[in-house]
mmCIF file of the N, C-alpha and C atoms, coordinates in Angstrom:
data_MODEL
# 
_entry.id   MODEL 
# 
loop_
_atom_site.group_PDB 
_atom_site.id 
_atom_site.type_symbol 
_atom_site.label_atom_id 
_atom_site.label_alt_id 
_atom_site.label_comp_id 
_atom_site.label_asym_id 
_atom_site.label_entity_id 
_atom_site.label_seq_id 
_atom_site.pdbx_PDB_ins_code 
_atom_site.Cartn_x 
_atom_site.Cartn_y 
_atom_site.Cartn_z 
_atom_site.occupancy 
_atom_site.B_iso_or_equiv 
_atom_site.pdbx_formal_charge 
_atom_site.auth_seq_id 
_atom_site.auth_comp_id 
_atom_site.auth_asym_id 
_atom_site.auth_atom_id 
_atom_site.pdbx_PDB_model_num 
ATOM 1  N N  . MET A 1 1  ? 231.210 62.042 -92.145 1.00 0.00 ? 1  MET A N  1 
ATOM 2  C CA . MET A 1 1  ? 231.933 62.530 -91.352 1.00 0.00 ? 1  MET A CA 1 
ATOM 3  C C  . MET A 1 1  ? 233.359 63.443 -92.091 1.00 0.00 ? 1  MET A C  1 
ATOM 4  N N  . TYR A 1 2  ? 233.591 62.875 -93.267 1.00 0.00 ? 2  TYR A N  1 
ATOM 5  C CA . TYR A 1 2  ? 234.554 63.486 -94.525 1.00 0.00 ? 2  TYR A CA 1 
ATOM 6  C C  . TYR A 1 2  ? 233.908 64.839 -94.595 1.00 0.00 ? 2  TYR A C  1 
ATOM 7  N N  . LEU A 1 3  ? 232.556 64.925 -94.977 1.00 0.00 ? 3  LEU A N  1 
ATOM 8  C CA . LEU A 1 3  ? 231.921 66.156 -95.323 1.00 0.00 ? 3  LEU A CA 1 
ATOM 9  C C  . LEU A 1 3  ? 232.050 66.994 -94.120 1.00 0.00 ? 3  LEU A C  1 
ATOM 10 N N  . THR A 1 4  ? 231.899 66.477 -93.112 1.00 0.00 ? 4  THR A N  1 
ATOM 11 C CA . THR A 1 4  ? 231.792 67.799 -92.043 1.00 0.00 ? 4  THR A CA 1 
ATOM 12 C C  . THR A 1 4  ? 233.327 68.303 -91.676 1.00 0.00 ? 4  THR A C  1 
ATOM 13 N N  . GLN A 1 5  ? 234.100 67.173 -91.931 1.00 0.00 ? 5  GLN A N  1 
ATOM 14 C CA . GLN A 1 5  ? 235.458 68.051 -91.808 1.00 0.00 ? 5  GLN A CA 1 
ATOM 15 C C  . GLN A 1 5  ? 235.888 68.789 -92.891 1.00 0.00 ? 5  GLN A C  1 
ATOM 16 N N  . GLN A 1 6  ? 235.402 68.687 -94.073 1.00 0.00 ? 6  GLN A N  1 
ATOM 17 C CA . GLN A 1 6  ? 235.503 69.640 -95.155 1.00 0.00 ? 6  GLN A CA 1 
ATOM 18 C C  . GLN A 1 6  ? 234.889 71.004 -94.858 1.00 0.00 ? 6  GLN A C  1 
ATOM 19 N N  . LEU A 1 7  ? 233.779 70.912 -94.289 1.00 0.00 ? 7  LEU A N  1 
ATOM 20 C CA . LEU A 1 7  ? 232.978 72.148 -93.954 1.00 0.00 ? 7  LEU A CA 1 
ATOM 21 C C  . LEU A 1 7  ? 233.627 72.721 -92.976 1.00 0.00 ? 7  LEU A C  1 
ATOM 22 N N  . THR A 1 8  ? 234.171 72.179 -91.710 1.00 0.00 ? 8  THR A N  1 
ATOM 23 C CA . THR A 1 8  ? 234.942 73.033 -90.829 1.00 0.00 ? 8  THR A CA 1 
ATOM 24 C C  . THR A 1 8  ? 236.092 73.812 -91.428 1.00 0.00 ? 8  THR A C  1 
ATOM 25 N N  . LEU A 1 9  ? 237.149 72.985 -92.096 1.00 0.00 ? 9  LEU A N  1 
ATOM 26 C CA . LEU A 1 9  ? 238.101 73.714 -92.707 1.00 0.00 ? 9  LEU A CA 1 
ATOM 27 C C  . LEU A 1 9  ? 237.767 74.784 -93.585 1.00 0.00 ? 9  LEU A C  1 
ATOM 28 N N  . ILE A 1 10 ? 236.570 74.834 -94.354 1.00 0.00 ? 10 ILE A N  1 
ATOM 29 C CA . ILE A 1 10 ? 236.215 75.861 -95.003 1.00 0.00 ? 10 ILE A CA 1 
ATOM 30 C C  . ILE A 1 10 ? 235.702 77.185 -94.096 1.00 0.00 ? 10 ILE A C  1 
ATOM 31 N N  . GLN A 1 11 ? 235.161 76.797 -93.274 1.00 0.00 ? 11 GLN A N  1 
ATOM 32 C CA . GLN A 1 11 ? 234.671 77.468 -92.206 1.00 0.00 ? 11 GLN A CA 1 
ATOM 33 C C  . GLN A 1 11 ? 235.857 78.496 -91.530 1.00 0.00 ? 11 GLN A C  1 
ATOM 34 N N  . ILE A 1 12 ? 236.781 77.638 -90.768 1.00 0.00 ? 12 ILE A N  1 
ATOM 35 C CA . ILE A 1 12 ? 238.083 78.159 -90.686 1.00 0.00 ? 12 ILE A CA 1 
ATOM 36 C C  . ILE A 1 12 ? 239.196 79.240 -91.843 1.00 0.00 ? 12 ILE A C  1 
ATOM 37 N N  . THR A 1 13 ? 238.790 78.469 -92.866 1.00 0.00 ? 13 THR A N  1 
ATOM 38 C CA . THR A 1 13 ? 239.804 79.489 -93.831 1.00 0.00 ? 13 THR A CA 1 
ATOM 39 C C  . THR A 1 13 ? 238.849 80.607 -94.158 1.00 0.00 ? 13 THR A C  1 
ATOM 40 N N  . ALA A 1 14 ? 237.529 80.562 -94.177 1.00 0.00 ? 14 ALA A N  1 
ATOM 41 C CA . ALA A 1 14 ? 236.418 81.921 -94.176 1.00 0.00 ? 14 ALA A CA 1 
ATOM 42 C C  . ALA A 1 14 ? 236.677 82.775 -93.256 1.00 0.00 ? 14 ALA A C  1 
ATOM 43 N N  . GLN A 1 15 ? 237.061 82.313 -91.978 1.00 0.00 ? 15 GLN A N  1 
ATOM 44 C CA . GLN A 1 15 ? 237.232 83.179 -90.878 1.00 0.00 ? 15 GLN A CA 1 
ATOM 45 C C  . GLN A 1 15 ? 238.689 83.875 -90.882 1.00 0.00 ? 15 GLN A C  1 
ATOM 46 N N  . CYS A 1 16 ? 239.735 83.149 -91.443 1.00 0.00 ? 16 CYS A N  1 
ATOM 47 C CA . CYS A 1 16 ? 240.928 83.545 -91.520 1.00 0.00 ? 16 CYS A CA 1 
ATOM 48 C C  . CYS A 1 16 ? 241.042 84.632 -92.595 1.00 0.00 ? 16 CYS A C  1 
ATOM 49 N N  . LEU A 1 17 ? 240.210 84.563 -93.892 1.00 0.00 ? 17 LEU A N  1 
ATOM 50 C CA . LEU A 1 17 ? 240.124 85.510 -94.775 1.00 0.00 ? 17 LEU A CA 1 
ATOM 51 C C  . LEU A 1 17 ? 239.252 86.686 -94.336 1.00 0.00 ? 17 LEU A C  1 
ATOM 52 N N  . GLY A 1 18 ? 238.286 86.557 -93.563 1.00 0.00 ? 18 GLY A N  1 
ATOM 53 C CA . GLY A 1 18 ? 237.481 87.549 -92.895 1.00 0.00 ? 18 GLY A CA 1 
ATOM 54 C C  . GLY A 1 18 ? 238.371 88.610 -91.868 1.00 0.00 ? 18 GLY A C  1 
ATOM 55 N N  . PHE A 1 19 ? 239.545 87.927 -91.284 1.00 0.00 ? 19 PHE A N  1 
ATOM 56 C CA . PHE A 1 19 ? 240.228 88.570 -90.226 1.00 0.00 ? 19 PHE A CA 1 
ATOM 57 C C  . PHE A 1 19 ? 241.382 89.420 -91.307 1.00 0.00 ? 19 PHE A C  1 
ATOM 58 N N  . ILE A 1 20 ? 241.671 88.729 -92.151 1.00 0.00 ? 20 ILE A N  1 
ATOM 59 C CA . ILE A 1 20 ? 242.724 89.250 -93.100 1.00 0.00 ? 20 ILE A CA 1 
ATOM 60 C C  . ILE A 1 20 ? 241.908 90.636 -93.779 1.00 0.00 ? 20 ILE A C  1 
# 
């Protein structure tokens, strides 16, 4: 579960960086 949460945070961060 912890790994899944980390992956989700990474995906969100990647998306934010992509938009910027």
